[in-house]
C-alpha positions in Angstrom: 0.0 0.0 0.0 1.4 3.4 -0.9 0.3 6.8 0.3 1.7 9.8 -1.7 5.4 9.5 -1.6 5.7 7.0 1.2 5.0 3.3 1.4 3.7 0.9 4.0 5.7 -1.9 2.5 7.9 -1.6 5.6 5.6 -1.6 8.6 6.8 0.2 11.7 6.1 -1.8 14.9 3.5 0.0 17.1 6.0 -0.2 20.0 8.5 1.9 18.0 5.8 4.5 17.2 4.7 4.6 20.9 8.3 5.0 22.2 9.0 7.9 19.8 5.8 9.8 20.3 5.8 9.3 24.1 9.3 10.8 24.2 8.3 13.7 21.9 5.2 14.4 24.0 7.4 14.6 27.1 10.2 16.7 25.6 8.7 18.7 22.7 8.9 22.3 24.1 8.3 25.4 22.0 5.0 25.1 20.3 3.9 23.7 16.9 6.9 24.9 14.9 9.3 23.2 17.3 7.1 20.0 17.3 7.3 19.9 13.5 11.1 20.4 13.6 11.5 17.6 16.2 9.3 15.2 14.2 11.3 15.9 11.0 14.5 15.2 12.8 13.3 11.9 14.2 11.2 10.6 11.3 13.2 11.8 8.3 16.8 12.4 9.4 17.3 9.8 12.1 15.0 6.9 11.3 14.4 7.3 7.5 10.8 6.3 7.9 9.8 8.6 5.0 11.4 11.1 2.5 11.4 14.8 3.2 9.0 15.2 0.4 6.5 12.8 2.0 6.9 14.6 5.4 6.1 17.9 3.7 3.0 16.4 2.1 1.7 15.4 5.6 2.7 18.7 7.0 0.8 20.5 4.3 -2.2 18.2 4.8 -2.3 18.9 8.5 -2.5 22.6 7.9 -5.8 22.2 6.0 -7.9 20.9 8.8 -8.8 22.6 12.1 -7.3 21.6 15.4 -3.8 21.2 16.8 -1.6 20.9 13.7 1.4 19.3 15.2 -0.8 16.6 16.9 -2.5 16.0 13.5 0.9 15.7 11.9 1.8 13.0 14.5 -1.5 11.2 13.7 -0.7 11.4 10.0 2.8 9.9 10.6 1.3 7.1 12.6 -1.2 6.2 9.8 1.6 6.4 7.2 3.8 3.9 9.1 1.3 1.5 10.7 -2.2 2.1 9.3 -5.2 2.6 11.6 -3.6 1.3 14.7 -0.6 3.6 14.1 -3.0 6.5 13.7 -4.3 5.9 17.2 -1.0 5.0 18.9 1.0 8.0 17.5 -1.7 10.5 18.4 -2.4 9.2 21.8 1.2 8.8 22.8 2.0 12.4 21.7 -0.9 13.8 23.8 -0.7 11.6 27.0 2.7 12.8 28.4 1.8 16.5 28.0 -1.7 15.8 29.4 -0.1 14.1 32.5 2.3 17.0 33.1 -0.4 19.6 32.8 -2.8 17.5 34.9 -0.2 17.4 37.7 0.4 21.1 37.5 -3.3 21.8 37.7 -3.5 19.6 40.9 -0.6 21.6 42.4 -2.2 24.9 41.4 -5.4 24.0 43.1 -3.6 22.6 46.1 -1.0 25.4 46.6 -2.6 28.3 44.8 0.3 29.1 42.5 2.4 27.7 39.6 5.9 26.4 40.0 8.7 28.6 38.8 9.9 27.6 35.3 11.8 30.7 34.1 15.3 29.1 34.5 14.4 26.0 32.6 12.8 28.0 29.8 15.8 30.3 29.5 17.9 27.3 28.5 15.2 25.5 26.5 14.1 28.3 24.2 17.4 28.9 22.4 17.9 25.2 21.9 14.4 24.9 20.5 15.1 27.8 18.2 18.1 26.0 16.8 16.1 22.9 16.2 13.5 24.9 14.2 16.2 26.7 12.2 17.7 23.4 11.2 14.3 22.0 10.2 13.4 25.1 8.2 16.6 24.9 6.3 16.3 21.2 5.4 12.6 21.4 4.6 13.0 24.6 2.7 15.6 23.0 0.5 13.1 20.3 -0.4 9.9 22.4 -0.7 11.2 25.7 -2.3 12.7 24.3 -5.5 11.2 26.5 -8.2 10.3 30.1 -8.9 6.7 29.2 -8.2 7.2 27.7 -4.7 9.7 30.5 -3.8 7.2 33.1 -4.9 4.3 31.5 -3.1 6.4 31.1 0.1 7.3 34.8 0.0 3.7 35.9 -0.7 2.5 33.7 2.1 4.9 35.3 4.5 3.8 38.7 3.4 0.2 37.8 3.9 0.8 36.6 7.4 2.7 39.8 8.2 -0.3 41.8 7.0 -2.6 39.9 9.4 -4.3 37.5 6.9 -5.9 34.5 8.5 -3.8 31.4 8.1 -6.6 29.5 6.3 -6.9 32.3 3.7 -3.1 32.2 3.1 -3.2 28.4 2.5 -6.2 28.7 0.3 -4.6 31.4 -1.8 -1.4 29.4 -2.1 -3.3 26.3 -3.3 -5.2 28.5 -5.8 -2.1 30.1 -7.2 -0.3 26.7 -7.6 -3.4 25.2 -9.2 -3.8 28.1 -11.6 -0.2 27.9 -12.5 -0.6 24.2 -13.3 -3.8 24.7 -15.2 -2.4 27.4 -17.5 0.9 25.6 -18.2 0.1 21.9 -17.6 3.3 21.7 -15.7 5.1 24.5 -17.5 5.6 27.3 -14.9 4.3 30.7 -15.6 6.4 32.1 -12.8 9.5 31.4 -14.8 8.0 32.8 -18.0 7.6 36.3 -16.6 4.0 36.0 -15.6 4.6 36.3 -11.8 3.2 39.8 -11.9 -0.1 38.6 -13.2 -0.7 35.5 -11.0 -0.6 37.3 -7.6 -3.8 39.2 -8.6 -6.1 36.7 -6.9 -4.0 37.1 -3.8 -5.0 40.7 -3.5 -8.7 39.8 -3.2 -7.8 37.1 -0.7 -5.9 39.7 1.4 -8.8 42.1 1.4 -11.2 39.3 2.4 -9.2 37.7 5.1 -7.9 40.4 7.4 -7.9 39.3 11.0 -6.7 40.7 14.4 -3.0 40.3 15.0 -1.5 38.4 17.9 -1.3 41.5 20.2 -5.0 42.2 19.7 -5.9 38.5 20.4 -4.0 38.7 23.7 -5.6 42.0 24.5 -8.9 40.3 24.3 -8.0 38.7 27.6 -8.2 41.9 29.4 -11.4 43.8 30.4 -14.9 42.7 30.5 -16.7 41.2 33.5 -17.4 37.5 33.7 -20.9 36.3 33.4 -22.8 34.9 36.4 -21.6 31.3 36.7 -23.9 28.7 35.3 -23.9 25.1 36.5 -21.0 22.9 35.2 -21.9 19.6 33.6 -19.5 17.1 32.0 -21.6 17.1 28.9 -21.4 20.9 28.5 -17.6 20.8 29.2 -17.1 18.0 26.6 -19.2 19.7 23.9 -17.5 23.1 24.5 -14.0 21.7 23.9 -15.1 19.4 21.0 -16.5 22.6 19.3 -13.1 24.3 19.9 -11.2 21.3 18.4 -13.5 21.1 15.4 -13.4 24.8 14.3 -10.2 26.4 15.5 -7.6 27.2 12.8 -4.4 29.0 13.4 -2.2 29.7 16.4 -2.8 29.1 20.1 -3.9 32.7 20.5 -7.1 31.7 18.7 -7.7 29.2 21.4 -7.1 31.8 24.0 -9.8 34.0 22.6 -12.2 31.1 22.5 -11.5 30.1 26.1 -12.1 33.6 27.4 -15.4 33.9 25.5 -16.8 30.5 26.6 -15.3 30.0 30.1 -14.9 33.5 31.5 -17.5 35.8 29.7 -20.3 33.4 28.9 -20.3 30.7 31.6 -18.3 32.3 34.4 -16.5 29.0 35.0 -13.1 30.7 35.1 -11.7 34.0 36.4 -9.4 36.1 34.3 -6.5 35.2 36.6 -7.2 31.5 36.2 -7.3 31.8 32.5 -4.0 33.6 32.3 -2.4 30.9 34.5 -3.9 28.2 32.3 -2.3 29.9 29.3 1.0 30.1 31.0 0.9 26.3 31.7 0.3 25.6 28.1 3.2 27.8 27.1 5.9 26.3 29.4 5.0 22.6 29.2 6.0 20.3 26.4 3.6 18.8 23.9 0.5 20.3 22.3 -0.6 23.7 23.4 -4.2 22.4 23.4 -3.5 20.5 26.6 -4.4 23.8 28.2 -7.8 22.1 28.1 -6.6 19.6 30.6 -5.8 22.4 33.1 -9.1 24.2 32.5 -11.0 21.0 32.8 -9.4 20.2 36.2 -10.2 23.7 37.5 -13.8 23.4 36.4 -14.6 19.8 37.3 -11.7 18.0 38.9 -10.0 14.9 37.7 -13.0 13.8 35.6 -13.2 17.3 34.0 -9.5 17.1 33.0 -10.1 13.9 31.2 -13.3 15.0 29.6 -11.9 18.3 28.4 -8.8 16.7 26.9 -10.8 14.0 25.1 -13.2 16.7 23.8 -10.6 19.0 22.3 -8.4 16.3 20.7 -11.2 14.0 19.4 -11.9 16.1 16.2 -8.2 15.8 15.2 -8.4 12.0 15.1 -11.6 12.2 13.2 -10.4 14.7 10.6 -7.1 12.8 10.0 -8.9 9.5 9.8 -11.2 11.0 7.1 -8.4 12.7 5.0 -5.3 10.4 5.4 -6.6 7.6 3.2 -7.2 10.1 0.4 -3.6 11.2 0.2 -2.5 8.2 -1.9 -4.5 9.6 -4.8 -2.0 12.4 -5.1 0.7 10.1 -6.5 -1.0 9.9 -9.9 -2.7 13.4 -9.9 -0.3 16.0 -11.3 -2.7 18.8 -10.6 -3.1 17.8 -6.9 0.7 17.4 -6.6 1.1 21.0 -7.9 -1.4 22.3 -5.4 0.3 20.4 -2.6 3.6 22.0 -3.6 2.0 25.4 -3.1 0.6 24.4 0.2 3.9 23.1 1.4 5.6 26.4 0.5 2.8 28.3 2.4 3.1 25.9 5.4 6.8 26.7 5.7 6.0 30.4 5.7 3.5 29.8 8.5 6.2 27.9 10.4 8.7 30.7 9.9 6.2 33.3 11.0 5.5 31.3 14.2 9.2 31.1 14.9 9.9 34.9 14.8 8.2 35.7 18.2 10.0 32.7 19.7 13.3 34.1 18.5 12.7 37.5 20.1 11.7 35.7 23.3 14.6 33.3 23.2 17.2 36.0 22.9 15.8 38.2 25.7 18.9 37.2 27.7 21.6 37.1 24.9 24.5 36.2 27.2 23.1 32.8 27.8 20.9 32.4 24.7 23.4 33.1 22.0 26.0 30.6 23.0 23.4 27.9 23.6 21.8 28.6 20.2 25.1 28.4 18.4 26.2 25.3 20.2 22.9 23.5 19.6 22.8 24.4 15.9 26.4 23.2 15.5 25.7 19.9 17.2 22.6 19.4 15.0 24.3 20.2 11.7 27.6 18.6 12.4 26.9 15.6 14.6 23.1 15.1 14.3 22.8 14.9 18.1 19.4 13.7 19.2 17.2 16.8 19.7 15.7 15.4 22.9 19.1 15.4 24.6 19.7 18.9 23.4 16.4 20.1 24.9 17.2 18.4 28.3 20.7 19.8 28.2 19.5 23.3 27.6 17.0 23.0 30.4 19.8 21.9 32.8 22.1 24.7 31.7 19.3 27.3 32.0 18.4 26.1 35.5 22.0 26.2 36.7 22.8 29.5 35.1 19.7 31.3 36.6 19.8 29.6 40.0 20.2 31.9 42.9 23.4 31.5 44.9 
């Protein structure tokens, strides 16, 4: 059985999938861009489970459906390597370690009324994660950006994101431009025939139609506004609220923040503003999917059962969407038009990844005396010696903790 540019002729044992994604779920700090970089390092460079082109295909496919993109990429990889059992194992194993960590922090938060300090650990982790992302962007970019068309679509996608265009509109426009290029040339490449000034015209209408608030404005939504009078909490309502979020949310974690405030602070009164900010902080400094913020919120609202229900609700749509779309990817192998569209999507997806990396870079270099040497060392070890990224993350955490510890 083949799916796109990878094959299931060599079946990966479920225990190998479980071991990999359990470790990634416990060590993958830094958000979706870092998760993608870590998966590329493990799946493509270290294990050779698929080609870089195939990995990019799955990455692009995960961008087209709502929900946590890095988790959906893990689910796609599991399906590619071990079919339906792999789909479940890879996704669950990526989620469970992060869920357990957040669950424990939620218990400590309720018990002691505060969050444990993590600034020192993050000071060492962030520059290492940045190095991992830079290495992945370089290697994936060399595969995806191979023509004037893909380079142009990548640049336009980055411009669209900078202008505040919604991620889904950027992806749709990229697919449209790549499809139009293929239709007009049947594989020729109008971008290399001097028509690159004509093809971006559909982009302009997409830009006008897709403007959205920027990240700062999304964060600002957390401030102001009184919470509604609390309404009774039920597990069914909690599950449905998070299932809705997992089924409709595109884009960054800041979109989830806006949703949480609207549903849990303003509408139901189940959380206070302070509790929501603490829940967001936990999602930022723990490994694994940012959507495990739902575990923290669920525990605050309804205890241990609430944590389990909220986590199941927000991740269930990801499994459903990947299960519905993954079997269709094998048709791309013999569909030139679809392959052209996917090439445009891959270029746009890399632009999204780069855009998500820039705020992390500013944050990582806030203390340059520690961050710069760590970044250079980690990047050198990755490029020269292909050191396992998990060891680099743990080493960075240890160095950051020691360097910032009070005497």
